C-alpha positions as CSV (number, residue, x, y, z in Angstrom):
1,M,22.8,-92.8,-21.8
2,L,23.7,-95.6,-20.1
3,F,26.4,-96.6,-22.9
4,A,27.0,-92.3,-23.3
5,S,28.6,-92.2,-19.3
6,V,31.0,-95.3,-20.2
7,P,33.2,-92.6,-22.0
8,M,32.5,-90.0,-19.7
9,A,33.2,-91.8,-17.4
10,A,36.6,-93.7,-18.4
11,A,38.3,-90.2,-19.8
12,I,38.0,-88.7,-15.9
13,F,39.9,-91.6,-14.7
14,A,42.6,-91.2,-17.0
15,A,42.0,-87.3,-16.5
16,A,42.5,-88.7,-12.5
17,I,45.9,-90.9,-13.0
18,A,47.6,-88.1,-15.5
19,S,46.6,-85.1,-13.3
20,L,49.1,-87.4,-11.0
21,R,51.5,-88.7,-13.8
22,P,51.6,-86.9,-16.6
23,P,51.7,-90.0,-19.4
24,S,54.7,-89.3,-21.7
25,G,54.3,-88.5,-25.7
26,R,55.0,-91.9,-26.6
27,L,52.1,-93.1,-24.7
28,R,49.5,-90.4,-26.2
29,S,50.8,-91.5,-29.7
30,A,50.1,-95.5,-28.6
31,M,46.7,-94.1,-27.1
32,Q,45.8,-91.9,-30.2
33,H,46.8,-94.8,-32.6
34,L,44.7,-97.3,-31.1
35,A,41.7,-94.7,-30.4
36,G,42.3,-93.9,-34.4
37,G,42.0,-97.8,-35.5
38,V,39.0,-98.7,-33.4
39,V,36.8,-96.0,-34.5
40,F,37.9,-96.2,-37.8
41,A,36.6,-100.0,-37.4
42,A,33.6,-99.0,-36.7
43,V,32.6,-96.3,-39.3
44,A,34.0,-98.7,-42.3
45,L,31.8,-101.7,-40.7
46,E,28.2,-99.9,-39.5
47,M,28.0,-96.7,-40.3
48,G,29.3,-96.8,-43.4
49,P,26.6,-100.6,-44.5
50,D,24.1,-98.5,-42.6
51,L,24.1,-95.9,-45.0
52,L,24.4,-98.2,-48.5
53,K,21.5,-100.5,-46.9
54,R,19.5,-97.4,-47.3
55,H,20.2,-96.3,-50.9
56,E,19.4,-92.6,-50.1
57,S,21.8,-90.9,-52.0
58,I,20.7,-87.3,-52.1
59,S,20.7,-87.6,-48.5
60,T,23.8,-89.1,-48.1
61,A,25.0,-86.6,-50.3
62,I,23.9,-83.8,-48.5
63,G,24.3,-84.8,-44.6
64,F,28.3,-85.9,-45.7
65,C,28.7,-82.8,-47.0
66,I,27.3,-80.5,-44.3
67,G,29.1,-83.3,-41.8
68,V,32.8,-81.8,-43.9
69,G,32.2,-78.3,-44.6
70,L,30.6,-77.7,-40.3
71,L,33.6,-79.1,-39.1
72,V,36.6,-77.8,-42.0
73,C,35.2,-74.3,-41.1
74,F,35.1,-74.9,-37.0
75,R,38.5,-75.9,-37.2
76,Y,39.4,-72.7,-39.3
77,F,38.0,-70.7,-37.1
78,T,39.4,-72.2,-33.9
79,E,42.5,-72.4,-36.0
80,Q,42.7,-68.4,-36.6
81,D,41.7,-68.3,-32.5
82,R,44.4,-70.3,-31.2
83,T,46.7,-68.1,-33.4
84,N,45.8,-64.8,-32.4
85,T,45.7,-66.1,-28.9
86,A,49.8,-67.3,-29.0
87,G,50.9,-63.9,-30.5
88,T,49.7,-62.0,-27.6
89,K,52.1,-61.7,-25.3
90,K,51.2,-62.2,-21.6
91,E,53.0,-62.2,-18.1
92,R,52.1,-65.6,-17.0
93,P,50.7,-68.8,-18.8
94,N,46.7,-68.9,-19.4
95,V,44.1,-71.3,-20.6
96,S,42.8,-70.2,-24.1
97,L,39.4,-70.5,-24.4
98,S,39.5,-71.7,-27.8
99,Y,41.1,-74.4,-27.3
100,I,38.4,-75.3,-23.9
101,A,35.9,-74.8,-26.4
102,T,37.2,-76.9,-29.1
103,T,37.2,-79.7,-26.3
104,G,33.9,-78.7,-25.2
105,S,33.0,-79.1,-29.1
106,D,34.8,-82.8,-29.6
107,L,32.8,-83.9,-26.7
108,L,29.2,-82.8,-27.7
109,V,29.9,-84.2,-31.2
110,D,31.4,-87.6,-29.8
111,G,28.0,-87.9,-27.7
112,L,26.0,-87.3,-30.6
113,M,27.4,-90.1,-32.3
114,I,26.6,-92.2,-29.4
115,G,23.2,-91.3,-30.4
116,I,23.4,-91.4,-34.1
117,G,25.0,-94.6,-33.5
118,F,21.7,-96.2,-32.0
119,V,19.5,-94.8,-33.6
120,A,21.4,-96.6,-37.1
121,G,21.2,-99.8,-34.9
122,A,22.0,-101.0,-31.4
123,K,25.4,-102.8,-32.5
124,A,26.4,-99.6,-34.3
125,G,26.1,-97.6,-31.3
126,V,27.3,-100.2,-29.1
127,L,30.2,-100.3,-30.8
128,L,31.2,-96.8,-31.3
129,S,30.7,-96.4,-26.9
130,A,33.5,-98.8,-27.2
131,A,35.5,-96.9,-29.9
132,L,34.6,-93.6,-28.6
133,T,35.5,-94.6,-24.8
134,L,39.1,-95.2,-26.0
135,E,39.0,-91.7,-28.0
136,L,38.1,-89.6,-24.5
137,I,40.9,-91.7,-23.0
138,S,43.3,-89.9,-24.8
139,L,41.8,-86.7,-24.7
140,G,41.5,-86.6,-21.0
141,L,45.0,-87.0,-21.4
142,A,45.3,-84.4,-23.3
143,L,43.5,-82.1,-21.9
144,V,44.7,-82.6,-18.6
145,G,48.4,-82.4,-19.3
146,Y,47.7,-79.0,-21.3
147,L,46.2,-77.5,-18.4
148,R,48.9,-78.4,-16.2
149,G,50.8,-76.8,-18.5
150,K,49.6,-73.7,-18.3
151,G,50.2,-73.5,-14.2
152,T,46.3,-74.8,-13.6
153,T,46.7,-76.9,-10.4
154,A,45.3,-80.6,-10.4
155,F,41.9,-80.3,-8.7
156,A,41.4,-77.1,-11.6
157,A,42.4,-79.8,-14.3
158,M,40.3,-82.3,-12.6
159,S,37.6,-80.4,-12.6
160,I,37.0,-78.8,-16.1
161,T,37.5,-82.2,-17.2
162,A,35.1,-83.5,-15.5
163,A,32.5,-80.8,-16.5
164,L,33.3,-81.1,-19.8
165,T,33.1,-84.8,-20.2
166,A,29.4,-84.6,-19.0
167,L,28.5,-83.0,-22.2
168,V,29.0,-86.6,-23.7
169,P,26.0,-88.1,-22.5
170,L,23.8,-84.7,-22.6
171,G,25.1,-84.9,-26.7
172,S,23.8,-88.5,-26.1
173,F,20.4,-87.5,-25.3
174,I,20.0,-84.7,-28.1
175,G,21.1,-87.0,-30.8
176,I,18.3,-89.8,-29.7
177,S,15.3,-86.9,-28.5
178,A,16.3,-84.9,-32.0
179,L,16.0,-88.2,-34.2
180,S,13.4,-90.5,-32.9
181,H,10.7,-88.8,-34.5
182,M,12.7,-87.4,-37.5
183,P,11.5,-88.9,-41.6
184,D,14.1,-91.4,-42.6
185,A,15.7,-88.5,-45.1
186,V,16.9,-86.8,-42.2
187,I,17.9,-89.4,-40.6
188,N,19.8,-90.7,-43.5
189,G,21.4,-87.3,-44.1
190,T,23.0,-87.1,-40.3
191,I,23.8,-90.2,-40.1
192,A,26.1,-90.0,-43.2
193,A,26.8,-86.7,-41.1
194,G,28.1,-88.3,-38.6
195,T,30.0,-90.3,-40.5
196,A,31.8,-88.1,-42.1
197,A,32.6,-86.5,-38.4
198,L,34.2,-90.0,-37.7
199,L,36.4,-90.3,-40.3
200,Y,37.3,-86.4,-39.2
201,L,37.6,-86.9,-36.4
202,V,40.4,-90.1,-37.0
203,T,42.2,-88.5,-39.9
204,E,42.2,-84.2,-38.8
205,E,42.1,-84.8,-34.8
206,L,43.8,-88.1,-33.8
207,L,46.1,-89.1,-36.0
208,R,47.3,-86.0,-36.7
209,D,47.8,-85.2,-33.1
210,A,49.5,-88.4,-32.7
211,H,52.1,-87.8,-35.1
212,E,53.6,-84.6,-33.6
213,Q,54.8,-87.1,-31.3
214,P,58.2,-89.7,-31.2
215,E,56.7,-92.9,-32.3
216,G,58.0,-96.1,-33.9
217,P,56.5,-98.8,-35.8
218,L,55.5,-100.4,-33.1
219,T,53.5,-97.5,-32.0
220,T,52.0,-97.4,-36.2
221,A,50.9,-101.1,-36.0
222,I,48.6,-100.3,-32.4
223,F,46.6,-98.7,-35.0
224,F,45.7,-102.0,-36.9
225,V,45.1,-103.7,-34.0
226,G,42.6,-101.2,-32.8
227,F,41.0,-102.2,-36.3
228,L,41.3,-105.7,-35.9
229,A,39.7,-106.3,-32.7
230,V,36.9,-103.8,-33.6
231,V,36.1,-106.5,-36.6
232,L,36.9,-109.5,-33.9
233,L,34.5,-107.9,-31.6
234,D,31.8,-107.3,-35.0
235,M,32.1,-111.3,-35.6
236,Q,31.4,-112.1,-31.9
237,M,28.4,-109.9,-32.0
238,S,26.5,-110.7,-35.3
């Protein structure tokens, strides 16, 4: 719970800054590339090797497919809702509930990943907490920018962001509590589902959104800086 509170605090801090001075698209893209590299490294160094050591191929395949299937279905229905909302004429800008629901679901899943990481091992939990801290900073910047762009006040944008980020420690608590007494096959399948979720987060959320912003070679290189930083950190922790 203590480690899960760090990403929450980081997201709130980033949101407070963004509510006073919205970040540029280039800065947001750089943060998303950095977060993508860090999360990808955490998966490659901790989650993947842990699955290989367990030698549970059936539960791994089932959990991985379930994780991908749920995220793809969720993405499909939320994008349909956003399209329908965008096509509706309104007299004034309004906050999309589907956007808020999607963001809240992302935050809850992030918390679950931290809990799953600590189930897989203390080092995996610590690395995932650090990786998701950067991801939540970029998410906090994006959320406040979206809310302010829809005409909400700085206080309202901060309040909504703070309320949503509380889902991170809640998700971590659920992950730890639900898995602590489960059979090994269930734990292994859950770790596989979490691995799929984190890979989806990097490829379909962070980098996809980052590439919509203006970027240059330096911004792209930041992804590899984040990856290398986690590799070196993992060496020091071993």
